[in-house]
MOPAC internal coordinates of N, CA, C and O (Angstrom, degrees):
PM7 1SCF
backbone

  N    0.0000 0     0.00 0     0.00 0    0    0    0
  C    1.4426 1     0.00 0     0.00 0    1    0    0
  C    1.5196 1   109.05 1     0.00 0    2    1    0
  O    1.2310 1   120.17 1   -45.61 1    3    2    1
  N    1.3164 1   117.28 1   134.39 1    3    2    1
  C    1.4512 1   121.68 1  -179.56 1    5    3    2
  C    1.5260 1   109.48 1  -116.04 1    6    5    3
  O    1.2310 1   121.04 1   -48.15 1    7    6    5
  N    1.3377 1   115.61 1   131.85 1    7    6    5
  C    1.4570 1   120.56 1   177.98 1    9    7    6
  C    1.5236 1   109.89 1   -76.96 1   10    9    7
  O    1.2310 1   121.11 1   -26.62 1   11   10    9
  N    1.3184 1   115.48 1   153.38 1   11   10    9
  C    1.4588 1   119.87 1   174.70 1   13   11   10
  C    1.5221 1   109.53 1   -65.18 1   14   13   11
  O    1.2310 1   120.54 1   -29.14 1   15   14   13
  N    1.3238 1   116.57 1   150.86 1   15   14   13
  C    1.4597 1   121.57 1   178.27 1   17   15   14
  C    1.5287 1   108.92 1   -67.50 1   18   17   15
  O    1.2310 1   119.64 1   -59.04 1   19   18   17
  N    1.3375 1   118.29 1   120.96 1   19   18   17
  C    1.4619 1   119.75 1  -179.88 1   21   19   18
  C    1.5313 1   111.00 1   -71.56 1   22   21   19
  O    1.2310 1   120.40 1   -25.89 1   23   22   21
  N    1.3235 1   116.84 1   154.11 1   23   22   21
  C    1.4713 1   119.60 1  -179.71 1   25   23   22
  C    1.5273 1   112.89 1   -65.36 1   26   25   23
  O    1.2310 1   120.01 1   159.70 1   27   26   25
  N    1.3291 1   117.59 1   -20.30 1   27   26   25
  C    1.4655 1   121.20 1  -179.95 1   29   27   26
  C    1.5269 1   112.00 1  -104.76 1   30   29   27
  O    1.2310 1   120.19 1  -149.43 1   31   30   29
  N    1.3322 1   117.24 1    30.57 1   31   30   29
  C    1.4660 1   121.77 1  -177.89 1   33   31   30
  C    1.5332 1   110.35 1   -59.26 1   34   33   31
  O    1.2310 1   121.18 1   -36.29 1   35   34   33
  N    1.3131 1   115.34 1   143.71 1   35   34   33
  C    1.4587 1   120.63 1   179.82 1   37   35   34
  C    1.5228 1   110.21 1   -94.96 1   38   37   35
  O    1.2310 1   121.01 1   -21.40 1   39   38   37
  N    1.3242 1   115.68 1   158.60 1   39   38   37
  C    1.4611 1   120.49 1   177.84 1   41   39   38
  C    1.5313 1   109.37 1   -86.88 1   42   41   39
  O    1.2310 1   120.75 1   -21.57 1   43   42   41
  N    1.3087 1   116.18 1   158.43 1   43   42   41
  C    1.4545 1   120.25 1   176.95 1   45   43   42
  C    1.5274 1   109.73 1   -71.40 1   46   45   43
  O    1.2310 1   120.14 1   -37.86 1   47   46   45
  N    1.3290 1   117.33 1   142.14 1   47   46   45
  C    1.4691 1   119.85 1   178.12 1   49   47   46
  C    1.5310 1   110.60 1   -65.61 1   50   49   47
  O    1.2310 1   121.50 1   -27.54 1   51   50   49
  N    1.3182 1   114.73 1   152.46 1   51   50   49
  C    1.4653 1   119.89 1  -177.50 1   53   51   50
  C    1.5192 1   113.20 1   -99.85 1   54   53   51
  O    1.2310 1   119.83 1   170.59 1   55   54   53
  N    1.3366 1   117.94 1    -9.41 1   55   54   53
  C    1.4628 1   119.88 1  -178.65 1   57   55   54
  C    1.5307 1   109.73 1  -151.32 1   58   57   55
  O    1.2310 1   121.76 1   -15.74 1   59   58   57
  N    1.3230 1   114.24 1   164.26 1   59   58   57
  C    1.4649 1   120.04 1   176.57 1   61   59   58
  C    1.5289 1   110.28 1   -63.87 1   62   61   59
  O    1.2310 1   120.42 1   141.39 1   63   62   61
  N    1.3342 1   116.79 1   -38.61 1   63   62   61
  C    1.4650 1   120.55 1   178.62 1   65   63   62
  C    1.5356 1   111.24 1   -61.41 1   66   65   63
  O    1.2310 1   120.95 1   142.58 1   67   66   65
  N    1.3254 1   115.79 1   -37.42 1   67   66   65
  C    1.4669 1   119.65 1   178.73 1   69   67   66
  C    1.5316 1   110.64 1   -67.53 1   70   69   67
  O    1.2310 1   120.36 1   143.80 1   71   70   69
  N    1.3171 1   116.92 1   -36.20 1   71   70   69
  C    1.4638 1   121.31 1   176.83 1   73   71   70
  C    1.5303 1   109.90 1   -64.81 1   74   73   71
  O    1.2310 1   120.71 1   132.54 1   75   74   73
  N    1.3185 1   116.24 1   -47.46 1   75   74   73
  C    1.4652 1   121.05 1  -179.57 1   77   75   74
  C    1.5286 1   110.63 1   -60.91 1   78   77   75
  O    1.2310 1   120.22 1   135.79 1   79   78   77
  N    1.3287 1   117.18 1   -44.21 1   79   78   77
  C    1.4607 1   120.97 1   179.46 1   81   79   78
  C    1.5293 1   110.25 1   -62.31 1   82   81   79
  O    1.2310 1   120.22 1   139.27 1   83   82   81
  N    1.3175 1   117.18 1   -40.73 1   83   82   81
  C    1.4597 1   120.71 1   178.89 1   85   83   82
  C    1.5123 1   112.20 1   -64.62 1   86   85   83
  O    1.2310 1   120.49 1   137.72 1   87   86   85
  N    1.3366 1   116.68 1   -42.28 1   87   86   85
  C    1.4653 1   120.37 1   178.37 1   89   87   86
  C    1.5242 1   111.38 1   -65.47 1   90   89   87
  O    1.2310 1   120.49 1   141.19 1   91   90   89
  N    1.3239 1   116.66 1   -38.81 1   91   90   89
  C    1.4652 1   119.91 1   177.20 1   93   91   90
  C    1.5265 1   110.76 1   -63.45 1   94   93   91
  O    1.2310 1   120.71 1   142.10 1   95   94   93
  N    1.3295 1   116.25 1   -37.90 1   95   94   93
  C    1.4647 1   120.21 1   178.04 1   97   95   94
  C    1.5350 1   110.69 1   -65.21 1   98   97   95
  O    1.2310 1   120.36 1   139.89 1   99   98   97
  N    1.3278 1   116.92 1   -40.11 1   99   98   97
  C    1.4671 1   120.78 1   177.33 1  101   99   98
  C    1.5236 1   110.02 1   -61.57 1  102  101   99
  O    1.2310 1   120.29 1   135.13 1  103  102  101
  N    1.3347 1   117.06 1   -44.87 1  103  102  101
  C    1.4690 1   120.50 1   179.73 1  105  103  102
  C    1.5333 1   111.40 1   -62.30 1  106  105  103
  O    1.2310 1   120.28 1   140.61 1  107  106  105
  N    1.3281 1   117.08 1   -39.39 1  107  106  105
  C    1.4646 1   120.25 1   177.80 1  109  107  106
  C    1.5330 1   110.73 1   -63.41 1  110  109  107
  O    1.2310 1   120.57 1   136.27 1  111  110  109
  N    1.3222 1   116.52 1   -43.73 1  111  110  109
  C    1.4626 1   120.18 1   179.83 1  113  111  110
  C    1.5280 1   111.30 1   -66.09 1  114  113  111
  O    1.2310 1   120.57 1   141.26 1  115  114  113
  N    1.3300 1   116.52 1   -38.74 1  115  114  113
  C    1.4669 1   119.78 1   177.65 1  117  115  114
  C    1.5204 1   110.73 1   -62.16 1  118  117  115
  O    1.2310 1   120.71 1   135.86 1  119  118  117
  N    1.3312 1   116.24 1   -44.14 1  119  118  117
  C    1.4658 1   119.99 1   179.06 1  121  119  118
  C    1.5263 1   110.84 1   -61.99 1  122  121  119
  O    1.2310 1   120.66 1   140.74 1  123  122  121
  N    1.3290 1   116.34 1   -39.26 1  123  122  121
  C    1.4587 1   121.04 1   179.78 1  125  123  122
  C    1.5314 1   111.23 1   -63.90 1  126  125  123
  O    1.2310 1   119.98 1   136.36 1  127  126  125
  N    1.3169 1   117.64 1   -43.64 1  127  126  125
  C    1.4633 1   121.57 1  -173.51 1  129  127  126
  C    1.5209 1   114.23 1   -89.13 1  130  129  127
  O    1.2310 1   120.02 1   163.47 1  131  130  129
  N    1.3287 1   117.56 1   -16.53 1  131  130  129
  C    1.4716 1   120.09 1  -175.36 1  133  131  130
  C    1.5261 1   112.79 1   -54.89 1  134  133  131
  O    1.2310 1   120.03 1   135.60 1  135  134  133
  N    1.3046 1   117.55 1   -44.40 1  135  134  133
  C    1.4677 1   119.94 1  -177.62 1  137  135  134
  C    1.5316 1   112.07 1   -85.04 1  138  137  135
  O    1.2310 1   119.70 1   172.21 1  139  138  137
  N    1.3155 1   118.17 1    -7.79 1  139  138  137
  C    1.4664 1   121.21 1  -177.97 1  141  139  138
  C    1.5241 1   113.53 1  -102.60 1  142  141  139
  O    1.2310 1   120.16 1   157.85 1  143  142  141
  N    1.2938 1   117.29 1   -22.15 1  143  142  141
  C    1.4623 1   120.88 1  -171.35 1  145  143  142
  C    1.5343 1   112.11 1   -62.59 1  146  145  143
  O    1.2310 1   120.14 1   147.30 1  147  146  145
  N    1.3131 1   117.34 1   -32.70 1  147  146  145
  C    1.4654 1   119.66 1  -179.34 1  149  147  146
  C    1.5213 1   113.03 1   -76.51 1  150  149  147
  O    1.2310 1   120.06 1   171.21 1  151  150  149
  N    1.3286 1   117.50 1    -8.79 1  151  150  149
  C    1.4601 1   121.15 1   175.28 1  153  151  150
  C    1.5325 1   111.05 1   -77.27 1  154  153  151
  O    1.2310 1   120.49 1   161.27 1  155  154  153
  N    1.3261 1   116.68 1   -18.73 1  155  154  153
  C    1.4713 1   120.89 1  -179.11 1  157  155  154
  C    1.5223 1   110.05 1   -73.14 1  158  157  155
  O    1.2310 1   120.96 1   -35.50 1  159  158  157
  N    1.2963 1   115.78 1   144.50 1  159  158  157
  C    1.4586 1   121.74 1   177.79 1  161  159  158
  C    1.5365 1   108.60 1   -64.43 1  162  161  159
  O    1.2310 1   119.53 1   -60.37 1  163  162  161
  N    1.3417 1   118.51 1   119.63 1  163  162  161
  C    1.4684 1   120.56 1  -177.78 1  165  163  162
  C    1.5274 1   113.53 1   -66.78 1  166  165  163
  O    1.2310 1   120.49 1   165.90 1  167  166  165
  N    1.3354 1   116.67 1   -14.10 1  167  166  165
  C    1.4629 1   119.92 1   178.48 1  169  167  166
  C    1.5303 1   112.25 1   -82.28 1  170  169  167
  O    1.2310 1   120.30 1   163.94 1  171  170  169
  N    1.3295 1   117.02 1   -16.06 1  171  170  169
  C    1.4709 1   120.99 1   177.34 1  173  171  170
  C    1.5184 1   108.40 1   -83.57 1  174  173  171
  O    1.2310 1   120.74 1   -58.52 1  175  174  173
  N    1.3149 1   116.19 1   121.48 1  175  174  173
  C    1.4625 1   120.37 1  -174.55 1  177  175  174
  C    1.5212 1   111.11 1  -132.67 1  178  177  175
  O    1.2310 1   121.75 1   -24.60 1  179  178  177
  N    1.3300 1   114.25 1   155.40 1  179  178  177
  C    1.4608 1   122.74 1   176.37 1  181  179  178
  C    1.5197 1   106.63 1  -126.55 1  182  181  179
  O    1.2310 1   120.76 1   -40.17 1  183  182  181
  N    1.3114 1   116.16 1   139.83 1  183  182  181
  C    1.4672 1   121.16 1  -175.67 1  185  183  182
  C    1.5288 1   111.81 1   -76.76 1  186  185  183
  O    1.2310 1   121.64 1   -50.00 1  187  186  185
  N    1.3153 1   114.46 1   130.00 1  187  186  185
  C    1.4614 1   123.10 1   171.93 1  189  187  186
  C    1.5255 1   106.32 1   -98.18 1  190  189  187
  O    1.2310 1   120.29 1   -39.60 1  191  190  189
  N    1.3170 1   117.05 1   140.40 1  191  190  189
  C    1.4597 1   121.25 1  -175.91 1  193  191  190
  C    1.5103 1   115.16 1   -60.25 1  194  193  191
  O    1.2310 1   119.57 1   156.98 1  195  194  193
  N    1.3155 1   118.43 1   -23.02 1  195  194  193
  C    1.4550 1   121.36 1  -176.37 1  197  195  194
  C    1.5228 1   112.21 1  -116.55 1  198  197  195
  O    1.2310 1   120.43 1   140.66 1  199  198  197
  N    1.3301 1   116.79 1   -39.34 1  199  198  197
  C    1.4579 1   121.21 1  -172.81 1  201  199  198
  C    1.5206 1   114.67 1   -96.93 1  202  201  199
  O    1.2310 1   120.22 1   179.92 1  203  202  201
  N    1.3156 1   117.19 1    -0.08 1  203  202  201
  C    1.4625 1   119.61 1   178.35 1  205  203  202
  C    1.5178 1   111.98 1    84.95 1  206  205  203
  O    1.2310 1   121.18 1    29.23 1  207  206  205
  N    1.3292 1   115.35 1  -150.77 1  207  206  205
  C    1.4669 1   122.26 1  -174.67 1  209  207  206
  C    1.5295 1   110.85 1   -83.20 1  210  209  207
  O    1.2310 1   120.70 1   -57.23 1  211  210  209
  N    1.3442 1   116.27 1   122.77 1  211  210  209
  C    1.4609 1   121.99 1  -177.30 1  213  211  210
  C    1.5248 1   110.17 1  -124.41 1  214  213  211
  O    1.2310 1   121.11 1   -36.63 1  215  214  213
  N    1.3471 1   115.49 1   143.37 1  215  214  213
  C    1.4645 1   119.33 1   173.76 1  217  215  214
  C    1.5366 1   109.10 1   -90.76 1  218  217  215
  O    1.2310 1   120.58 1     0.14 1  219  218  217
  N    1.3198 1   116.49 1  -179.86 1  219  218  217
  C    1.4692 1   120.88 1  -175.24 1  221  219  218
  C    1.5301 1   111.95 1   -58.72 1  222  221  219
  O    1.2310 1   120.01 1   136.52 1  223  222  221
  N    1.3207 1   117.60 1   -43.48 1  223  222  221
  C    1.4690 1   120.93 1  -179.84 1  225  223  222
  C    1.5312 1   110.06 1   -61.79 1  226  225  223
  O    1.2310 1   120.51 1   136.42 1  227  226  225
  N    1.3204 1   116.63 1   -43.58 1  227  226  225
  C    1.4636 1   120.40 1  -179.04 1  229  227  226
  C    1.5305 1   111.50 1   -65.98 1  230  229  227
  O    1.2310 1   120.06 1   140.02 1  231  230  229
  N    1.3291 1   117.49 1   -39.98 1  231  230  229
  C    1.4639 1   120.34 1   175.89 1  233  231  230
  C    1.5227 1   109.87 1   -62.89 1  234  233  231
  O    1.2310 1   120.39 1   137.85 1  235  234  233
  N    1.3350 1   116.86 1   -42.15 1  235  234  233
  C    1.4635 1   121.36 1  -179.49 1  237  235  234
  C    1.5259 1   110.53 1   -61.19 1  238  237  235
  O    1.2310 1   120.56 1   135.41 1  239  238  237
  N    1.3222 1   116.53 1   -44.59 1  239  238  237
  C    1.4691 1   120.69 1  -179.81 1  241  239  238
  C    1.5206 1   111.76 1   -67.98 1  242  241  239
  O    1.2310 1   120.67 1   155.81 1  243  242  241
  N    1.3315 1   116.33 1   -24.19 1  243  242  241
  C    1.4575 1   120.77 1   179.04 1  245  243  242
  C    1.5378 1   111.32 1   -62.03 1  246  245  243
  O    1.2310 1   120.21 1   150.28 1  247  246  245
  N    1.3236 1   117.21 1   -29.72 1  247  246  245
  C    1.4649 1   120.58 1   179.86 1  249  247  246
  C    1.5299 1   110.08 1   -60.43 1  250  249  247
  O    1.2310 1   120.55 1   133.93 1  251  250  249
  N    1.3298 1   116.55 1   -46.07 1  251  250  249
  C    1.4640 1   119.87 1   178.83 1  253  251  250
  C    1.5167 1   112.09 1   -65.45 1  254  253  251
  O    1.2310 1   120.78 1   138.03 1  255  254  253
  N    1.3154 1   116.11 1   -41.97 1  255  254  253
  C    1.4611 1   120.14 1   179.07 1  257  255  254
  C    1.5290 1   110.67 1   -61.79 1  258  257  255
  O    1.2310 1   120.95 1   135.94 1  259  258  257
  N    1.3169 1   115.79 1   -44.06 1  259  258  257
  C    1.4597 1   121.33 1  -179.49 1  261  259  258
  C    1.5378 1   110.39 1   -63.26 1  262  261  259
  O    1.2310 1   120.96 1   137.23 1  263  262  261
  N    1.3263 1   115.77 1   -42.77 1  263  262  261
  C    1.4692 1   120.15 1   179.53 1  265  263  262
  C    1.5246 1   111.44 1   -64.05 1  266  265  263
  O    1.2310 1   120.28 1   136.64 1  267  266  265
  N    1.3327 1   117.08 1   -43.36 1  267  266  265
  C    1.4644 1   120.05 1   178.48 1  269  267  266
  C    1.5270 1   111.33 1   -62.75 1  270  269  267
  O    1.2310 1   120.60 1   143.72 1  271  270  269
  N    1.3248 1   116.46 1   -36.28 1  271  270  269
  C    1.4636 1   121.00 1   177.30 1  273  271  270
  C    1.5333 1   110.04 1   -59.77 1  274  273  271
  O    1.2310 1   120.41 1   133.05 1  275  274  273
  N    1.3295 1   116.82 1   -46.95 1  275  274  273
  C    1.4646 1   120.08 1  -179.47 1  277  275  274
  C    1.5303 1   111.72 1   -68.20 1  278  277  275
  O    1.2310 1   120.00 1   145.97 1  279  278  277
  N    1.3145 1   117.60 1   -34.03 1  279  278  277
  C    1.4676 1   119.53 1   176.72 1  281  279  278
  C    1.5271 1   111.06 1   -66.02 1  282  281  279
  O    1.2310 1   120.21 1   143.13 1  283  282  281
  N    1.3433 1   117.20 1   -36.87 1  283  282  281
  C    1.4739 1   119.92 1   175.05 1  285  283  282
  C    1.5233 1   110.33 1   -65.48 1  286  285  283
  O    1.2310 1   120.39 1   138.88 1  287  286  285
  N    1.3271 1   116.87 1   -41.12 1  287  286  285
  C    1.4618 1   120.19 1   177.49 1  289  287  286
  C    1.5246 1   110.46 1   -60.87 1  290  289  287
  O    1.2310 1   120.42 1   135.74 1  291  290  289
  N    1.3214 1   116.80 1   -44.26 1  291  290  289
  C    1.4597 1   121.02 1   179.95 1  293  291  290
  C    1.5205 1   110.93 1   -62.49 1  294  293  291
  O    1.2310 1   120.26 1   137.79 1  295  294  293
  N    1.3260 1   117.11 1   -42.21 1  295  294  293
  C    1.4622 1   120.34 1   179.17 1  297  295  294
  C    1.5235 1   110.92 1   -60.86 1  298  297  295
  O    1.2310 1   120.10 1   138.52 1  299  298  297
  N    1.3344 1   117.41 1   -41.48 1  299  298  297
  C    1.4645 1   120.77 1   178.01 1  301  299  298
  C    1.5231 1   111.39 1   -64.93 1  302  301  299
  O    1.2310 1   120.55 1   138.09 1  303  302  301
  N    1.3182 1   116.55 1   -41.91 1  303  302  301
  C    1.4632 1   119.99 1   177.56 1  305  303  302
  C    1.5239 1   111.29 1   -63.11 1  306  305  303
  O    1.2310 1   120.67 1   135.01 1  307  306  305
  N    1.3283 1   116.32 1   -44.99 1  307  306  305
  C    1.4708 1   120.49 1   178.20 1  309  307  306
  C    1.5227 1   110.98 1   -59.29 1  310  309  307
  O    1.2310 1   120.55 1   139.12 1  311  310  309
  N    1.3304 1   116.56 1   -40.88 1  311  310  309
  C    1.4576 1   121.73 1   178.75 1  313  311  310
  C    1.5326 1   110.66 1   -62.66 1  314  313  311
  O    1.2310 1   120.41 1   133.05 1  315  314  313
  N    1.3220 1   116.82 1   -46.95 1  315  314  313
  C    1.4645 1   121.00 1  -179.73 1  317  315  314
  C    1.5210 1   111.84 1   -64.97 1  318  317  315
  O    1.2310 1   120.52 1   141.44 1  319  318  317
  N    1.3235 1   116.62 1   -38.56 1  319  318  317
  C    1.4671 1   120.56 1   177.42 1  321  319  318
  C    1.5237 1   110.42 1   -64.28 1  322  321  319
  O    1.2310 1   120.43 1   137.97 1  323  322  321
  N    1.3374 1   116.78 1   -42.03 1  323  322  321
  C    1.4638 1   120.84 1   178.81 1  325  323  322
  C    1.5300 1   110.77 1   -63.85 1  326  325  323
  O    1.2310 1   120.62 1   138.69 1  327  326  325
  N    1.3420 1   116.41 1   -41.31 1  327  326  325
  C    1.4742 1   120.51 1   177.79 1  329  327  326
  C    1.5276 1   111.28 1   -61.92 1  330  329  327
  O    1.2310 1   120.78 1   147.26 1  331  330  329
  N    1.3301 1   116.12 1   -32.74 1  331  330  329
  C    1.4689 1   120.82 1  -179.34 1  333  331  330
  C    1.5305 1   111.59 1   -87.05 1  334  333  331
  O    1.2310 1   120.42 1   179.86 1  335  334  333
  N    1.3314 1   116.80 1    -0.14 1  335  334  333
  C    1.4554 1   120.28 1   179.39 1  337  335  334
  C    1.5187 1   113.73 1    76.83 1  338  337  335
  O    1.2310 1   121.03 1  -159.28 1  339  338  337
  N    1.3214 1   115.64 1    20.72 1  339  338  337
  C    1.4627 1   120.71 1   178.70 1  341  339  338
  C    1.5211 1   107.63 1  -107.24 1  342  341  339
  O    1.2310 1   120.84 1   -49.95 1  343  342  341
  N    1.3164 1   116.00 1   130.05 1  343  342  341
  C    1.4804 1   117.07 1  -179.70 1  345  343  342
  C    1.4840 1   112.31 1  -111.68 1  346  345  343
  O    1.2310 1   120.10 1   180.00 1  347  346  345

């Protein structure tokens, strides 16, 4: 299943340095919000296109889930590249 392209879609990074800078920014934002997210009313929710209505804690946890998903994808790609003799 593919989600519709959101109106605030981001562009693909153009370099490894840009990827690293983006990941560092995500980590900074996570650290900032980690201690604040539980202050939000758990009854206040925003709709996610695939997972339905989520509160602040659930959205916050989605970041880790999303990251683990991409790490699994990368591991599969690395495996296939190794099988094909491409490093």
